[in-house]
N, C-alpha and C positions, 0 to 999 in steps of 0.2 A: 817380741818387746811389744810391742806390737808399733811400733813406728816400720817394721820387719816388714811390713802387709801395706809399703811407701813408697812412694821413690826416694829418694836421698837427698837428707836434710840437714844444713853438717850447720845448725846450732843444737838439733843434736847429736849428731856427729863428733861434739867436745864439750858435753857436757852447756850447754848456757840454752838453759831449761825454761830463762824467764824472757829470752828472749825467742825463743819459740811457741813462748807460751803468750808473746807481743804479737806476734806477724800471723801464728796460728784465726785469734780472738782477729784479728783486723779483715785479714780469710773471712771467717766465715759471717762477717759485716759487710761483704761483697759480695760474695759467692752464701747464705744462707743453708743451701740443696749440694754443693762440693765438702765429696763422703771424705775426700787426701783429706780435706782440711779439718777437719772432726776425728781422726785420725790421727793428726796429726797435736791438735789438740790435744787429746785426750792423752797420747808419745812425750809431751814434754806433761804432765801430771805422776806422769809416771813414773818419768824422768825426778824428779822432784821430791818423791814417794811414797803422795798423794794419789792411793788406788784409789781411797770412797770417790773426790772428784773425777779423774778418771774414770768408772766406773757408772758414777754420770753421769756422763760426756757422750760417754757410745750408747749407756740413752738415750739419750736426745738425738744423738747420729739417724740414732734407725728411727722415730720423727721425725724427723727433717726430709735426711732421703731416702729415692726408693727404690724401690723392691731388689734391685734390679743390685743394689748394694748389704745386703745383706745377709749372704753371703759373708762378703770380703767385710764384719763386722760379728758377727757369727765368731768370725776366726782372730777379730783382735779379743773379743772378752775372753776369750777359751787363753789366751797368747797374760793375760793383766792378770788369769788367776793359776796359771800358770807362776807366772810372778812373786802375783800373794802370796799362791803358797812355800816356795821358793825367800823369799822377807820369813815367814813365817820358824822352813826352821835353821836359818844363823838368827833370829829370834835364840833359839832353843839351845845352841848353841852355845852362845857365848852364854846364855844364861846357864849352861854344866865345867861351860870352864870351859871349853872346843874353841879353838881352830877353825870355824867351816870350807870341805873342801871348793869354796869358789873364787870367786873375783868378784866384790862385788856384790853385789841386789837382784841388775834384772838379765832377766832372761835372749837368754846366745841366737843373735838373732843372723848376723855376719852382713845386716845389714842397716843400717841408723837411722 
């Protein structure tokens, strides 16, 4: 998941994605070039299942953040793509009347 690339965020840890969204938006108002805030915003959208907005946030982050963040943002895009693939697989399984072999839709990461 995108949030695995940043430090602990208790809101995403407990699934409070709306609060994480508000916190990240406020952080970006205060520091628009802060990569971690962009990643937290993308993670909140991912947690809400809004992959299109999460991807748009990562695209915007590339324009706002310095070049040293490029590899971090690339990794976030790869993880978001993996989450979208997992979501598609779950939908295919459910459409076929089968239970997918995953718990939830998000990519496991170890760090929220």
